[in-house]
Structures are given as C-alpha cells and as structure tokens.
N, CA, C and O atoms as a MOPAC input file, in Angstrom:
PM7 MOZYME 1SCF
protein

 N     78.60200 1    85.65700 1    99.63900 1
 C     78.77600 1    84.97500 1    98.48700 1
 C     79.16800 1    83.00800 1    99.41900 1
 O     79.76800 1    82.84100 1   100.48100 1
 N     78.63000 1    82.02900 1    98.61400 1
 C     78.33100 1    80.94200 1    99.29000 1
 C     78.79000 1    80.07000 1    98.76100 1
 O     77.77400 1    79.37600 1    98.77800 1
 N     79.73500 1    79.26800 1    98.10800 1
 C     79.81100 1    77.60100 1    97.36400 1
 C     80.49600 1    76.89900 1    97.69300 1
 O     81.41000 1    77.08900 1    98.49600 1
 N     80.22100 1    75.95700 1    97.16700 1
 C     81.15300 1    74.31500 1    97.33500 1
 C     82.49700 1    74.59300 1    97.61000 1
 O     83.05500 1    73.97500 1    98.51700 1
 N     83.13500 1    75.49500 1    96.90900 1
 C     84.48000 1    74.95200 1    96.84000 1
 C     84.99900 1    76.38000 1    97.62900 1
 O     86.18700 1    76.69100 1    97.71500 1
 N     84.50500 1    76.73200 1    97.87400 1
 C     85.24100 1    77.70600 1    99.20400 1
 C     84.51100 1    77.98500 1   100.44900 1
 O     83.32500 1    77.79800 1   100.72300 1
 N     85.67000 1    78.57200 1   101.28200 1
 C     85.07400 1    78.54900 1   102.79400 1
 C     85.10600 1    80.29700 1   103.24500 1
 O     86.05000 1    80.92800 1   102.77000 1
 N     84.35900 1    80.87800 1   103.91300 1
 C     84.41700 1    82.32300 1   103.54200 1
 C     83.66000 1    82.55400 1   105.33900 1
 O     82.51100 1    82.41500 1   105.75900 1
 N     84.66300 1    82.86300 1   105.85500 1
 C     84.30300 1    83.73200 1   107.39100 1
 C     84.41600 1    85.42400 1   107.45400 1
 O     84.93100 1    86.44800 1   107.00500 1
 N     83.76300 1    84.99300 1   108.11600 1
 C     82.91700 1    87.36100 1   108.53100 1
 C     84.30900 1    87.65800 1   109.09700 1
 O     84.75300 1    86.77300 1   109.82900 1
 N     85.21200 1    88.90900 1   108.86500 1
 C     86.31800 1    89.44800 1   109.44800 1
 C     85.36000 1    90.56700 1   110.33100 1
 O     85.36300 1    90.30200 1   111.53300 1
 N     84.66400 1    91.59000 1   110.01500 1
 C     84.57200 1    92.34200 1   110.52000 1
 C     83.35600 1    93.49300 1   110.04500 1
 O     83.38900 1    93.98700 1   108.91800 1
 N     82.29600 1    93.84700 1   111.03800 1
 C     81.16100 1    94.10000 1   110.58800 1
 C     80.61200 1    95.13200 1   111.60600 1
 O     80.15300 1    95.15400 1   112.74800 1
 N     80.92300 1    96.02800 1   110.52200 1
 C     80.06500 1    97.45500 1   111.51700 1
 C     79.45100 1    98.26100 1   110.61500 1
 O     78.87700 1    97.61600 1   109.73700 1
 N     79.37400 1    99.32400 1   110.52500 1
 C     78.70600 1   100.79700 1   109.70800 1
 C     79.60800 1   101.38600 1   109.36500 1
 O     80.62500 1   101.22100 1   110.03800 1
 N     79.68500 1   102.37200 1   108.14200 1
 C     80.43000 1   103.50000 1   107.79900 1
 C     79.85500 1   104.99700 1   108.84000 1
 O     78.70300 1   105.43100 1   108.81100 1
 N     80.97700 1   105.56400 1   109.68200 1
 C     80.40400 1   106.74500 1   110.29500 1
 C     81.27500 1   107.58900 1   109.65400 1
 O     82.33400 1   107.38300 1   109.06300 1
 N     80.44200 1   108.87600 1   109.94800 1
 C     81.10400 1   110.22700 1   109.76600 1
 C     82.00300 1   110.70000 1   110.67400 1
 O     82.24500 1   110.36300 1   111.83300 1
 N     82.72500 1   112.02800 1   109.53600 1
 C     83.42600 1   112.24600 1   110.44600 1
 C     83.06900 1   113.92100 1   109.62100 1
 O     82.59800 1   114.20100 1   108.51900 1
 N     83.61700 1   114.86200 1   110.91100 1
 C     83.24800 1   116.28900 1   110.51100 1
 C     84.54500 1   117.06300 1   111.36400 1
 O     85.48400 1   116.43200 1   111.85000 1
 N     84.36500 1   118.81200 1   111.45100 1
 C     84.94900 1   119.35100 1   111.89400 1
 C     84.89700 1   119.71100 1   113.56400 1
 O     83.80200 1   120.12600 1   113.94400 1
 N     85.92400 1   119.59900 1   114.55900 1
 C     84.14500 1   119.90800 1   115.65900 1
 C     83.56800 1   121.23900 1   116.24500 1
 O     83.44700 1   121.51700 1   117.43900 1
 N     83.23500 1   122.00600 1   115.16100 1
 C     82.39700 1   122.79100 1   115.31400 1
 C     81.45900 1   122.89400 1   113.63600 1
 O     80.73000 1   123.85900 1   113.41000 1
 N     81.56600 1   122.24600 1   113.05100 1
 C     80.73200 1   121.92600 1   112.58800 1
 C     79.27600 1   122.22200 1   112.54100 1
 O     79.51400 1   123.40600 1   112.77800 1
 N     78.42000 1   122.20800 1   112.47800 1
 C     76.60800 1   122.53300 1   112.94900 1
 C     76.09900 1   120.91300 1   113.68400 1
 O     75.43800 1   120.60500 1   114.67600 1
 N     76.63200 1   120.33300 1   112.86600 1
 C     76.16100 1   118.95200 1   112.84400 1
 C     77.40600 1   117.90600 1   114.07100 1
 O     77.34200 1   116.73700 1   114.45300 1
 N     77.95500 1   118.50800 1   114.22700 1
 C     79.00400 1   117.57300 1   114.76400 1
 C     78.21500 1   117.42100 1   116.16100 1
 O     78.44100 1   116.31800 1   116.65800 1
 N     77.39400 1   118.18400 1   116.89100 1
 C     76.88500 1   117.89400 1   117.90800 1
 C     75.70600 1   116.60600 1   118.48800 1
 O     75.43900 1   116.04200 1   119.54900 1
 N     75.29000 1   116.58800 1   117.19700 1
 C     73.87800 1   115.34100 1   116.71600 1
 C     75.24100 1   113.76200 1   116.78500 1
 O     76.33300 1   113.35600 1   116.38700 1
 N     73.49800 1   113.32600 1   117.99400 1
 C     74.16000 1   111.85700 1   118.18500 1
 C     74.01200 1   111.17800 1   116.81400 1
 O     74.60500 1   110.10300 1   116.90900 1
 N     73.43300 1   111.33000 1   115.44300 1
 C     73.46700 1   111.28300 1   114.67500 1
 C     72.75300 1   111.48000 1   113.37700 1
 O     71.55100 1   111.51200 1   113.63800 1
 N     72.91500 1   111.59700 1   112.34800 1
 C     72.78300 1   112.42600 1   111.06500 1
 C     72.35900 1   111.51600 1   109.96100 1
 O     72.82600 1   110.51100 1   109.42400 1
 N     71.26100 1   112.27700 1   109.82600 1
 C     70.78200 1   111.69800 1   108.27300 1
 C     71.98000 1   111.96600 1   106.94400 1
 O     72.80900 1   112.86900 1   106.82600 1
 N     71.74900 1   111.06700 1   106.25700 1
 C     72.63300 1   110.66900 1   105.03300 1
 C     72.08200 1   111.71800 1   104.37200 1
 O     73.03000 1   112.32300 1   103.87100 1
 N     71.03600 1   112.27900 1   104.09000 1
 C     70.42100 1   112.76200 1   102.69700 1
 C     70.64200 1   114.61900 1   103.76200 1
 O     70.11800 1   115.53700 1   103.13100 1
 N     71.05300 1   114.90400 1   104.61700 1
 C     71.67700 1   116.35400 1   105.48000 1
 C     72.91200 1   116.79000 1   104.63200 1
 O     73.12000 1   117.80800 1   103.97200 1
 N     73.48800 1   115.93300 1   104.81800 1
 C     75.21900 1   115.96200 1   103.53700 1
 C     75.12700 1   116.41600 1   102.70500 1
 O     76.14300 1   117.04100 1   102.40000 1
 N     73.89200 1   116.51300 1   101.63500 1
 C     73.47200 1   116.53200 1   100.54200 1
 C     74.34100 1   118.05400 1    99.90200 1
 O     74.67600 1   118.29500 1    98.74200 1
 N     74.48000 1   118.70100 1   100.86000 1
 C     74.90500 1   120.40000 1   100.25800 1
 C     76.73100 1   120.62100 1   100.86200 1
 O     77.51200 1   121.56500 1   100.98400 1
 N     76.74400 1   119.33800 1   101.07400 1
 C     78.53500 1   119.70500 1   101.52400 1
 C     79.38400 1   118.47600 1   100.76100 1
 O     79.32100 1   117.37100 1   100.22200 1
 N     80.55600 1   120.03100 1   101.32700 1
 C     81.71000 1   119.26200 1   100.45600 1
 C     82.44400 1   117.76100 1   101.41700 1
 O     82.45600 1   117.63500 1   102.64200 1
 N     82.99200 1   116.78700 1   100.38300 1
 C     83.95900 1   115.44600 1   100.74000 1
 C     84.86700 1   115.10100 1   100.52900 1
 O     85.17500 1   115.33500 1    99.36100 1
 N     85.60500 1   114.58700 1   101.08700 1
 C     86.65700 1   114.56100 1   100.87100 1
 C     86.65700 1   113.09900 1   101.44500 1
 O     86.43500 1   112.83400 1   102.62600 1
 N     86.97500 1   112.04400 1   100.30700 1
 C     87.05100 1   111.10800 1   100.05400 1
 C     87.58200 1   109.73600 1    99.02400 1
 O     87.72600 1   109.90600 1    97.81300 1
 N     87.91400 1   108.01100 1    99.87400 1
 C     88.89000 1   107.69900 1    99.19800 1
 C     88.61200 1   107.83900 1    97.69500 1
 O     87.48500 1   108.02300 1    97.23600 1
 N     89.78000 1   107.73200 1    96.93700 1
 C     89.48100 1   107.81700 1    95.01700 1
 C     88.84500 1   106.69400 1    94.71800 1
 O     88.55900 1   105.71100 1    95.40100 1
 N     88.61700 1   107.03600 1    93.33300 1
 C     87.82700 1   105.55600 1    92.94200 1
 C     88.30900 1   104.49800 1    92.60800 1
 O     89.52700 1   104.37000 1    92.48200 1
 N     87.38100 1   103.43200 1    92.37700 1
 C     87.88600 1   102.13400 1    92.75400 1
 C     88.58900 1   101.25800 1    94.12600 1
 O     89.26700 1   100.23000 1    94.14300 1
 N     88.11800 1   102.12500 1    95.19900 1
 C     88.04600 1   102.54300 1    96.64600 1
 C     86.89700 1   101.43200 1    97.18200 1
 O     85.82800 1   101.77700 1    96.67700 1
 N     86.69900 1   100.16100 1    98.06100 1
 C     85.08000 1    99.58300 1    97.63100 1
 C     84.77800 1   100.55100 1    98.87200 1
 O     83.85600 1   100.14400 1    99.58000 1
 N     85.43000 1   101.86400 1    99.31100 1
 C     84.44600 1   102.37000 1   100.65500 1
 C     83.63100 1   103.42900 1    99.46200 1
 O     82.41800 1   103.59100 1    99.33000 1
 N     84.60600 1   103.97800 1    98.78100 1
 C     83.62500 1   105.37900 1    98.00900 1
 C     82.22700 1   104.26000 1    97.67200 1
 O     81.17800 1   104.21000 1    98.31300 1
 N     82.56500 1   103.53500 1    96.62900 1
 C     81.75400 1   102.88000 1    95.87700 1
 C     80.20000 1   101.93800 1    96.67900 1
 O     79.47400 1   101.10800 1    96.13100 1
 N     80.11900 1   102.54300 1    98.27100 1
 C     79.24500 1   101.80200 1    98.64400 1
 C     78.95800 1   103.66100 1    99.54400 1
 O     77.94500 1   104.08500 1   100.10000 1
 N     80.09200 1   104.22600 1    99.36500 1
 C     79.15600 1   105.53700 1    99.72400 1
 C     78.16800 1   106.23300 1    98.73300 1
 O     77.08600 1   106.78400 1    98.93100 1
 N     78.92700 1   106.01600 1    97.55900 1
 C     78.26500 1   106.85600 1    95.72200 1
 C     76.75700 1   106.41400 1    95.93700 1
 O     75.74800 1   107.11500 1    96.00700 1
 N     76.89800 1   105.14300 1    96.01400 1
 C     75.35400 1   104.22500 1    95.95100 1
 C     74.58200 1   105.00300 1    97.32300 1
 O     73.76800 1   105.89200 1    97.07200 1
 N     74.76000 1   104.77400 1    98.23000 1
 C     73.61000 1   105.28100 1    99.47000 1
 C     73.46100 1   106.33500 1    99.12300 1
 O     72.26300 1   106.50700 1    98.90000 1
 N     74.27200 1   107.56200 1    98.85800 1
 C     74.00800 1   108.97100 1    98.49500 1
 C     73.40500 1   109.06600 1    97.13300 1
 O     72.61300 1   109.92700 1    96.75100 1
 N     73.81000 1   108.22700 1    96.56100 1
 C     72.23100 1   107.74200 1    95.34000 1
 C     71.26500 1   107.45000 1    95.44600 1
 O     70.43700 1   107.84800 1    94.62700 1
 N     70.90500 1   106.64100 1    96.46600 1
 C     69.87300 1   106.44100 1    97.05900 1
 C     69.10800 1   106.69800 1    97.02900 1
 O     68.13700 1   106.36400 1    96.34900 1
 N     69.38700 1   107.95000 1    98.34700 1
 C     68.90000 1   109.21600 1    98.93100 1
 C     68.45400 1   110.07200 1    98.26300 1
 O     67.49900 1   110.68600 1    98.73800 1
 N     69.01700 1   110.49900 1    96.74800 1
 C     68.52600 1   111.25700 1    95.73900 1
 C     70.22100 1   112.62300 1    95.79000 1
 O     69.97300 1   113.82900 1    95.78700 1
 N     71.05500 1   112.34700 1    95.81100 1
 C     72.25100 1   113.44300 1    95.54200 1
 C     73.13700 1   112.47500 1    95.62200 1
 O     73.22900 1   111.38700 1    96.19000 1
 N     74.30000 1   113.68600 1    94.32200 1
 C     76.20800 1   113.08600 1    93.99400 1
 C     76.63200 1   113.74700 1    94.83300 1
 O     76.33700 1   114.94000 1    94.90000 1
 N     77.44600 1   113.14800 1    95.71000 1
 C     78.35800 1   114.34400 1    96.57200 1
 C     79.34700 1   115.04100 1    96.04200 1
 O     79.52600 1   114.60600 1    94.90400 1
 N     80.16900 1   116.00100 1    96.30900 1
 C     80.16700 1   117.01200 1    96.05800 1
 C     81.84600 1   116.79100 1    96.19500 1
 O     82.51900 1   117.61200 1    96.81800 1
 N     82.47800 1   115.54700 1    95.52300 1
 C     84.08200 1   115.62500 1    96.15400 1
 C     84.92800 1   116.71100 1    95.72400 1
 O     85.09300 1   116.92100 1    94.52200 1
 N     85.54000 1   117.49800 1    96.71600 1
 C     86.73800 1   118.27800 1    96.75600 1
 C     87.63500 1   117.39300 1    96.80800 1
 O     87.75800 1   117.22700 1    95.59400 1
 N     88.33200 1   116.72000 1    97.24300 1
 C     89.82500 1   116.03000 1    97.49300 1
 C     89.45500 1   114.69700 1    97.68400 1
 O     88.41900 1   114.37200 1    98.26300 1
 N     90.28900 1   113.89500 1    97.20500 1
 C     90.50000 1   112.47900 1    97.11900 1
 C     91.91100 1   112.07800 1    97.22900 1
 O     92.89300 1   112.41200 1    96.56800 1
 N     91.68500 1   110.80500 1    98.82100 1
 C     93.48800 1   110.42300 1    99.51800 1
 C     93.27100 1   109.15200 1    99.21700 1
 O     92.24500 1   108.93600 1    98.57200 1
 N     93.93600 1   108.25300 1    99.49600 1
 C     93.83400 1   106.41400 1    99.29000 1
 C     94.80200 1   106.84800 1   100.71400 1
 O     95.63300 1   106.00100 1   101.04200 1
 N     94.72800 1   108.07100 1   101.52500 1
 C     95.47100 1   107.83600 1   102.48900 1
 C     94.56900 1   108.78100 1   104.04700 1
 O     94.57000 1   109.94400 1   104.45100 1
 N     93.66000 1   106.99500 1   104.66000 1
 C     92.54600 1   107.80200 1   105.48500 1
 C     93.29500 1   109.00300 1   106.64300 1
 O     93.03700 1   110.19200 1   106.45900 1
 N     93.90000 1   108.73300 1   107.41000 1
 C     95.58700 1   110.10300 1   108.11100 1
 C     95.09200 1   111.23500 1   107.06200 1
 O     94.28500 1   112.08800 1   107.42900 1
 N     95.50100 1   111.21400 1   106.01400 1
 C     95.04900 1   112.56100 1   105.67800 1
 C     94.10000 1   113.13600 1   104.93600 1
 O     94.26400 1   114.26900 1   104.48500 1
 N     92.93200 1   112.38800 1   104.70500 1
 C     91.46600 1   112.52200 1   104.49600 1
 C     90.99900 1   112.82500 1   106.04500 1
 O     89.80500 1   113.12500 1   106.07500 1
 N     91.40000 1   112.82500 1   106.87100 1
 C     90.92000 1   113.06900 1   108.60200 1
 C     91.38000 1   114.69400 1   108.84800 1
 O     90.74800 1   115.64400 1   109.31000 1
 N     92.88200 1   114.56500 1   108.28500 1
 C     93.75600 1   116.33400 1   108.57500 1
 C     93.53400 1   116.87700 1   107.85500 1
 O     94.14300 1   117.94700 1   107.84400 1
 N     92.38600 1   116.60200 1   106.52800 1
 C     92.22800 1   117.95600 1   105.67200 1
 C     90.54300 1   118.21500 1   106.52400 1
 O     90.21100 1   119.38200 1   106.73100 1
 N     89.59500 1   117.07500 1   106.96000 1
 C     88.76400 1   117.45600 1   107.98000 1
 C     88.90100 1   118.01900 1   109.56200 1
 O     87.91800 1   117.91400 1   110.29600 1
 N     89.74500 1   118.42500 1   109.90300 1
 C     90.51100 1   118.09300 1   110.74700 1
 C     91.03200 1   120.04300 1   110.77600 1
 O     91.32000 1   120.75000 1   111.74200 1
 N     90.94900 1   120.45400 1   108.94500 1
 C     91.28100 1   121.86200 1   108.88600 1
 C     89.95500 1   122.21100 1   107.64700 1
 O     90.00000 1   122.52400 1   106.45800 1
 N     88.79200 1   121.96700 1   108.64600 1
 C     87.66100 1   122.60800 1   108.19500 1
 C     87.30000 1   122.48200 1   106.25900 1
 O     86.36100 1   123.04300 1   105.69600 1
 N     88.17200 1   121.74700 1   105.70300 1
 C     88.33100 1   121.48900 1   104.60800 1
 C     86.29100 1   120.76900 1   104.15900 1
 O     85.39000 1   121.50000 1   103.74700 1
 N     86.20500 1   119.72800 1   104.34500 1
 C     84.74700 1   119.32700 1   104.37100 1
 C     84.76600 1   118.42400 1   105.63400 1
 O     85.06800 1   118.59000 1   106.81500 1
 N     84.32200 1   117.42300 1   104.89100 1
 C     83.10200 1   115.99000 1   105.37200 1
 C     84.10400 1   115.23600 1   104.80000 1
 O     84.85100 1   115.61400 1   103.89700 1
 N     84.10500 1   113.69800 1   105.58100 1
 C     84.23800 1   112.41900 1   104.92700 1
 C     83.78200 1   111.46700 1   105.39000 1
 O     83.55500 1   111.63700 1   106.58800 1
 N     83.46600 1   110.30600 1   104.96000 1
 C     82.65100 1   109.27600 1   105.19600 1
 C     83.31100 1   108.15600 1   105.47900 1
 O     83.35400 1   107.43000 1   104.48600 1
 N     84.07000 1   107.51400 1   106.80300 1
 C     85.57200 1   106.12700 1   106.53900 1
 C     84.42700 1   104.78000 1   107.79600 1
 O     83.37900 1   104.80000 1   108.44000 1
 N     85.19500 1   104.13300 1   107.57800 1
 C     84.84900 1   102.70400 1   108.71200 1
 C     85.01500 1   103.45900 1   110.26700 1
 O     85.83700 1   104.34200 1   110.50800 1
 N     84.13800 1   102.95000 1   111.14300 1
 C     84.21500 1   103.05600 1   112.27400 1
 C     85.84000 1   102.62400 1   112.61500 1
 O     86.45400 1   103.62600 1   112.98100 1
 N     86.52300 1   101.64300 1   112.59700 1
 C     88.25000 1   100.95600 1   112.78100 1
 C     88.88500 1   101.88700 1   112.46700 1
 O     89.90900 1   102.01100 1   113.14000 1
 N     88.70600 1   102.73800 1   111.60300 1
 C     89.21800 1   104.01000 1   111.07100 1
 C     89.28000 1   104.48800 1   112.32800 1
 O     90.00400 1   104.26000 1   113.29700 1
 N     87.72900 1   105.69600 1   111.95400 1
 C     87.68000 1   106.45300 1   112.65700 1
 C     88.60100 1   106.67500 1   114.03900 1
 O     89.58100 1   107.37300 1   114.29900 1
 N     87.92800 1   105.89300 1   114.65900 1
 C     88.31300 1   105.03400 1   115.98200 1
 C     90.70500 1   105.07600 1   116.42400 1
 O     91.64000 1   104.95800 1   117.21700 1
 N     90.31200 1   105.28500 1   115.35300 1
 C     91.75700 1   105.70700 1   115.36200 1
 C     93.08900 1   106.87300 1   114.37000 1
 O     94.20100 1   106.69000 1   113.87400 1
 N     91.97900 1   108.22600 1   114.53100 1
 C     91.96800 1   109.32300 1   114.79300 1
 C     92.29700 1   109.72200 1   115.91300 1
 O     92.00200 1   109.16700 1   116.97100 1
 N     93.07500 1   110.93200 1   115.75700 1
 C     93.76100 1   111.21600 1   117.36700 1
 C     93.15900 1   112.66800 1   117.16500 1
 O     92.46500 1   112.87500 1   118.16000 1
 N     93.11900 1   113.64600 1   116.41300 1
 C     93.47300 1   114.91200 1   116.44800 1
 C     91.11500 1   115.61200 1   117.11600 1
 O     89.90500 1   115.68900 1   116.90600 1
 N     92.21300 1   115.82400 1   117.85900 1
 C     90.75200 1   116.47700 1   118.71000 1
 C     89.52800 1   117.63700 1   118.17400 1
 O     88.49300 1   118.06100 1   118.68800 1
 N     90.26600 1   117.90100 1   116.82200 1
 C     89.25000 1   118.86000 1   115.88000 1
 C     88.92100 1   117.60100 1   115.26000 1
 O     89.25800 1   118.23300 1   114.25800 1
 N     88.57600 1   116.35900 1   114.81500 1
 C     87.95300 1   115.58700 1   113.85000 1
 C     86.76600 1   114.80800 1   114.86000 1
 O     87.10600 1   113.95800 1   115.68200 1
 N     85.51300 1   115.17800 1   114.69200 1
 C     84.28800 1   114.62500 1   115.36100 1
 C     83.70400 1   113.17400 1   114.70500 1
 O     84.18900 1   113.03100 1   113.58200 1
 N     83.29100 1   112.66000 1   114.87500 1
 C     82.84800 1   111.17300 1   114.72500 1
 C     81.63800 1   111.15900 1   114.96000 1
 O     81.36300 1   111.68500 1   116.03900 1
 N     80.06900 1   110.44500 1   113.91100 1
 C     78.51700 1   111.25300 1   114.27500 1
 C     78.64900 1   109.27900 1   113.50000 1
 O     79.44700 1   108.57000 1   112.88700 1
 N     77.50800 1   109.23300 1   113.99200 1
 C     76.86000 1   108.03600 1   113.61700 1
 C     75.56300 1   108.43600 1   112.25000 1
 O     74.44800 1   108.94600 1   112.36600 1
 N     76.21000 1   108.01100 1   111.17800 1
 C     75.34800 1   107.92600 1   110.25900 1
 C     74.14300 1   107.52200 1   110.42600 1
 O     74.26200 1   106.50200 1   111.10400 1
 N     72.44500 1   107.79800 1   110.10900 1
 C     71.53200 1   106.96300 1   109.70400 1
 C     70.88600 1   107.29100 1   108.38000 1
 O     71.38000 1   108.08100 1   107.57500 1
 N     69.55700 1   106.52700 1   108.17100 1
 C     69.07200 1   107.20200 1   106.95900 1
 C     69.41100 1   106.57300 1   105.53100 1
 O     68.99400 1   107.37300 1   104.69300 1
 N     69.83800 1   105.76800 1   105.07700 1
 C     70.59700 1   104.57600 1   106.08800 1
 C     71.90900 1   104.93500 1   107.05000 1
 O     72.55200 1   105.93900 1   107.35600 1
 N     71.91400 1   103.93900 1   107.25300 1
 C     73.30100 1   103.21100 1   108.14100 1
 C     74.00100 1   102.65500 1   106.35200 1
 O     73.33200 1   102.32200 1   105.37400 1
 N     75.22500 1   102.72200 1   106.45400 1
 C     76.11900 1   102.02000 1   105.57100 1
 C     77.18000 1   101.06800 1   106.62600 1
 O     78.04200 1   101.19000 1   107.49600 1
 N     76.23600 1    99.82200 1   105.65900 1
 C     77.09100 1    98.91100 1   106.84600 1
 C     78.67200 1    98.72900 1   105.69000 1
 O     78.71800 1    98.93100 1   104.47600 1
 N     79.56400 1    98.38000 1   106.42700 1
 C     80.62900 1    97.73900 1   105.94500 1
 C     81.45200 1    96.54500 1   106.30800 1
 O     82.05200 1    96.72000 1   107.36800 1
 N     81.60400 1    95.69300 1   105.89700 1
 C     81.61100 1    93.84600 1   106.13300 1
 C     82.77900 1    93.98900 1   105.63300 1
 O     83.16700 1    94.94200 1   104.95800 1
 N     83.33400 1    93.11200 1   105.92700 1
 C     84.47900 1    92.14800 1   105.66700 1
 C     84.28800 1    90.70000 1   105.59100 1
 O     83.39100 1    90.16000 1   106.23900 1
 N     85.10400 1    90.02300 1   104.81400 1
 C     84.93300 1    88.82200 1   104.75600 1
 C     85.84800 1    88.32000 1   104.02000 1
 O     86.21300 1    88.77500 1   102.93600 1
 N     86.44200 1    86.95900 1   104.79100 1
 C     87.35900 1    86.28600 1   103.81400 1
 C     87.18300 1    85.11900 1   103.73200 1
 O     86.73600 1    84.26400 1   104.49600 1
 N     87.85900 1    85.13200 1   101.98200 1
 C     87.23300 1    83.27300 1   100.91300 1
 C     88.48400 1    83.23400 1   100.85000 1
 O     89.49700 1    83.90900 1   100.66600 1
 N     87.85700 1    81.60500 1   101.19500 1
 C     89.07500 1    80.92100 1    99.86500 1
 C     89.24600 1    79.74400 1   100.05900 1
 O     88.75300 1    79.18400 1   101.03800 1
 N     90.27800 1    78.86700 1    98.80000 1
 C     89.91600 1    78.27200 1    97.76000 1
 C     89.87600 1    77.13300 1    99.48200 1
 O     90.27800 1    77.52600 1   100.57700 1
 N     89.20700 1    75.59300 1    99.14600 1
 C     88.63600 1    74.60800 1   100.37200 1
 C     90.17000 1    73.75600 1    99.84300 1
 O     90.89700 1    73.48400 1   100.79900 1
 N     90.47900 1    73.50900 1    99.05100 1
 C     90.64500 1    72.09500 1    98.60700 1
 C     92.32100 1    72.68600 1    97.72400 1
 O     92.95700 1    71.95100 1    96.96900 1
 N     92.60600 1    73.70000 1    97.97300 1
 C     93.46100 1    74.86800 1    97.71000 1
 C     95.10400 1    74.63300 1    98.79200 1
 O     94.81200 1    74.13400 1    99.87900 1
 N     96.06600 1    74.80600 1    98.69200 1
 C     96.95200 1    74.77100 1    99.28400 1
 C     96.56400 1    76.03400 1   100.26800 1
 O     95.44800 1    76.54300 1   100.16700 1
 N     97.64900 1    76.58500 1   101.34600 1
 C     96.80600 1    77.53800 1   102.16700 1
 C     97.94400 1    77.41500 1   102.60800 1
 O     98.26200 1    76.28300 1   102.97000 1
 N     99.42700 1    79.04700 1   102.79300 1
 C    100.68500 1    78.69400 1   103.13100 1
 C    100.16900 1    78.81700 1   105.07800 1
 O     99.00500 1    78.77300 1   105.47600 1
 N    101.21900 1    78.94500 1   105.83000 1
 C    101.60900 1    78.95400 1   106.89800 1
 C    100.99300 1    80.57500 1   107.28400 1
 O     99.76800 1    80.64400 1   107.38900 1
 N    101.23500 1    80.96400 1   107.34800 1
 C    101.12600 1    82.63100 1   106.99200 1
 C     99.13100 1    82.36400 1   107.39100 1
 O     98.44000 1    82.41000 1   108.40800 1
 N     98.88900 1    82.09400 1   105.92400 1
 C     97.27000 1    81.89100 1   105.78300 1
 C     96.85100 1    81.28000 1   106.97000 1
 O     96.04800 1    81.93200 1   107.63700 1
 N     97.29700 1    79.88100 1   107.51500 1
 C     96.44600 1    79.22200 1   108.02700 1
 C     95.76400 1    80.15500 1   109.22000 1
 O     94.65400 1    80.48400 1   109.63800 1
 N     98.06100 1    80.48500 1   109.65200 1
 C     97.84200 1    81.58900 1   110.83800 1
 C     96.49800 1    82.70500 1   110.57500 1
 O     95.60100 1    83.02700 1   111.35400 1
 N     96.68500 1    83.01000 1   109.57700 1
 C     96.12900 1    84.73600 1   110.04200 1
 C     94.45200 1    83.77000 1   109.91000 1
 O     93.48800 1    84.17100 1   110.56300 1
 N     94.39200 1    83.11400 1   109.43100 1
 C     93.17100 1    82.42500 1   110.03700 1
 C     92.92300 1    81.91600 1   111.36600 1
 O     91.87700 1    82.01400 1   112.00700 1
 N     93.54300 1    81.59900 1   111.56000 1
 C     93.20800 1    81.03600 1   113.09000 1
 C     93.16800 1    81.88000 1   114.58800 1
 O     92.73500 1    81.56300 1   115.69600 1
 N     94.00400 1    83.41500 1   113.93200 1
 C     93.56400 1    83.98900 1   114.74400 1
 C     92.99700 1    85.35100 1   114.80700 1
 O     93.08800 1    86.27500 1   115.61600 1
 N     92.19500 1    85.11600 1   113.34300 1
 C     90.44400 1    86.25800 1   113.18000 1
 C     89.63100 1    84.91500 1   114.14200 1
 O     88.85000 1    85.26000 1   115.02800 1
 N     89.83600 1    83.68100 1   113.93300 1
 C     88.12800 1    82.84000 1   114.81200 1
 C     88.23600 1    83.04600 1   115.91100 1
 O     87.30100 1    83.25700 1   116.68300 1
 N     90.28500 1    83.00400 1   116.38700 1
 C     89.95500 1    83.09400 1   118.03100 1
 C     89.77500 1    83.89100 1   118.66900 1
 O     89.33400 1    83.77700 1   119.81200 1
 N     90.22300 1    85.48400 1   117.81400 1
 C     89.17300 1    86.99000 1   118.06900 1
 C     87.82500 1    86.44100 1   118.11100 1
 O     87.39000 1    86.77400 1   119.21300 1
 N     87.14600 1    85.93300 1   117.63700 1
 C     85.44600 1    86.52900 1   117.34300 1
 C     85.37300 1    85.34400 1   118.10800 1
 O     84.38800 1    84.72700 1   117.70300 1
 N     85.97600 1    84.67900 1   119.08200 1
 C     85.19300 1    84.13200 1   120.39700 1
 C     84.98500 1    85.03400 1   121.19900 1
 O     84.40000 1    84.79700 1   122.25600 1

C-alpha cells in the first residue's frame, strides 16, 4: 500500500506452516504440498480472520475447498485440537513456534507457500500517541 498521506512499515514477513499430529503420515516430511491436504479435516480460525482468508484462497488456487470441521479464535485451542488428532491446521510460523505440546509437529508448506506479511500503516500528518510512537521506534529498532 503506497500513499502520500501514509507511512508504511513492514512488521513481519514469514509464511504460514502446517501443524499436524506427531504420528500423521505427513509429519516426518520436510515439506508438504498444499494439494496433499485436500482430503484432510481442517481446524481453522473462523471467517473474518485474515489467516483463514489466505488459506482458503491458496487452497482454491490449487483446486480444493478445505473441509473445516472445527473453528476457534484461539490459536492454542487449534493446536490442542491438532494434538488430540482431530485434524490439521495452518498457522503463522510465529504462532507455531509457541506451541509446546510435543504431539504437534510443524511442517513447511509448499506449492504454494502462503506468505504472512504484516505491516503497520499510519497517517503522516496526524497525531501519534506516545505509545504509538514508542511502538514504531521499538519495531524499527528490532529490524536493525
């Protein structure tokens, strides 16, 4: 997004990753093609979440619509449902790195990868609270 009125700063650039139960047939692979998931039960964030929108679009592009069996707005519940061998999920890598249940394995998605890029946008000429200015400084400092 480019605009003369706004500043844009990249915050996070990564990919979405597959999480599945430790004994799932795909759990030992280094990477999994998205199409290989066409018959799997999906556990996803609900409609309205950007992550879900990206997943649904990517699946549609490779020729299938995921069979969503459960939805939750809580990533930790999604991970626990996967740990209970209920289905698979696709989450941002930053969230996958927080999953501590050893029954959940994270695998890279390919063909296609699903990018997860977050940006911060603010108006150049509008007031920025102290907290916002400090947040922007913190993000900028962490990117160096």
